[in-house]
ROSE-375205 format. One record per atom (N, C-alpha, C): residue in three letters; z negated, y negated, x. Coordinates in steps of 0.05 Angstrom, whole numbers, plus 5000, padded with zeros to 4 digits. Each point is the difference from the previous one (the first is absolute). Layout:
AlaZYX/...
//
This chain:
Met680210892912/Met499149844972/Met497249835030/Pro500849715000/Pro498749865022/Pro496749974987/Ser498750034965/Ser497650025005/Ser499450154971/Ala497250074996/Ala499450114967/Ala500349844986/Phe500149744999/Phe500849794985/Phe502550064990/Thr502250025024/Thr502750004991/Thr500650304982/Ala498950185013/Ala499550294982/Ala499850004976/Glu497249884992/Glu498950034979/Glu501749764977/Ala501349875009/Ala501649804985/Ala502250044998/Ile501250305014/Ile502850064991/Ile499950304988/Ala497550105001/Ala499250214988/Ala499149894970/Cys499149744997/Cys499749894972/Cys502449994982/Trp502149875016/Trp502349924991/Trp502250184993/Lys499450275013/Lys501650294987/Lys498250094987/Ala497850014993/Ala498850064973/Ala500649894980/Val500149704999/Val500949844974/Val502250054988/Gln502350105028/Gln502850025005/Gln501050334975/Val497650195012/Val500450164984/Val498950114972/Gly498249785007/Gly498650014971/Gly501149924977/Val501449695005/Val502749944987/Val501650174984/Glu501450185025/Glu502750164994/Glu499350174984/Lys497350104996/Lys498650194985/Lys498949874975/Gly499449804996/Gly499149914977/Gly496249914991/Trp499550175026/Trp497150014999/Trp498749714992/Gln497450034993/Gln498949654991/Gln497850065028/Phe499249725002/Phe498749935026/Phe497249864992/Gln498750115014/Gln496749894982/Gln498349875028/His499149835006/His498049855024/His498550225006/Thr499650055017/Thr497250155012/Thr497549875019/Pro498450004998/Pro498449855016/Pro499950045028/Arg499349755022/Arg500450085019/Arg498350265024/Ser497150054976/Ser498850155017/Ser500350364988/Thr502850024987/Thr499950284995/Thr503750025011/Asn499949815016/Asn502849995014/Asn500550095027/Asn497250195011/Asn500650105027/Asn501450155006/Leu501050164976/Leu502650265007/Leu502349815004/Ala501449814993/Ala501849825002/Ala499949805030/His497849995010/His499849985026/His500050135019/Ile499350264994/Ile499250215023/Ile503050065008/Leu502050144982/Leu502450095001/Leu501349775021/Pro501149834992/Pro501249815026/Pro499150025027/Thr497449934997/Thr497749935033/Thr500350295011/Glu499450304977/Glu499250205028/Glu502950065004/Thr502549974981/Thr502950075009/Thr500949845027/Leu499649745001/Leu499949835027/Leu498850115020/Arg497350034996/Arg498850125023/Arg500850325014/Arg500550134976/Arg501450295006/Arg502949935013/Arg501949864996/Arg502749965006/Arg501550164980/Glu499050014977/Glu501850254986/Glu501549804977/Glu502350124991/Glu501149974979/Glu499650184978/Ile498349934971/Ile499550144983/Ile501749914976/Tyr501150144977/Tyr499949964970/Tyr498750134983/Leu498249814977/Leu499250154982/Leu500150134978/Glu502850125006/Glu501350074964/Glu499450295000/Met499250135028/Met499550304997/Met495850065006/Gly499549835000/Gly496950015008/Gly499749825022/Val497649954998/Val498149875028/Val499450075023/Pro499249885020/Pro499050115025/Pro496750104997/Glu499650135015/Glu497450154999/Glu498249714998/Tyr500349845022/Tyr497949745000/Tyr499349874978/Ala502550004982/Ala500149844969/Ala497950164982/Lys500650345004/Lys498150174978/Lys497050015013/Asp499849895027/Asp496849975007/Asp499249834995/Gln501749654999/Gln499049754982/Gln499250044973/Thr501650124980/Thr500050044976/Thr496850234997/Arg499950145016/Arg497350124991/Arg498349805014/Tyr499649895016/Tyr497749825009/Tyr500149834978/Asp502849894999/Asp498649754972/Asp499450174973/Gly500450234990/Gly499250174979/Gly501949884980/Val502949955008/Val501749964986/Val501850274984/Ser500150024986/Ser501050174988/Ser503049974980/Glu502550205004/Glu501249884986/Glu499950044962/Pro501549754991/Pro499750014970/Pro501350264987/Asp498050124973/Asp501850224991/Asp501449974984/
//
């Protein structure tokens, strides 16, 4: 990926694609609560890793959710 912006754009596109295929409903998320969506591609590019989020998330993403106080819905 040439930039974090490109990685985020592709990640968003893929997320929408998967969501549409699975019939998920999407809702707007305020930018202030969207740190995790920014950290995943940025850290992945910095570490030169390739990740897939189907079976879980990298440890740095878990750290960010703890930092943000975000928890999974019940």
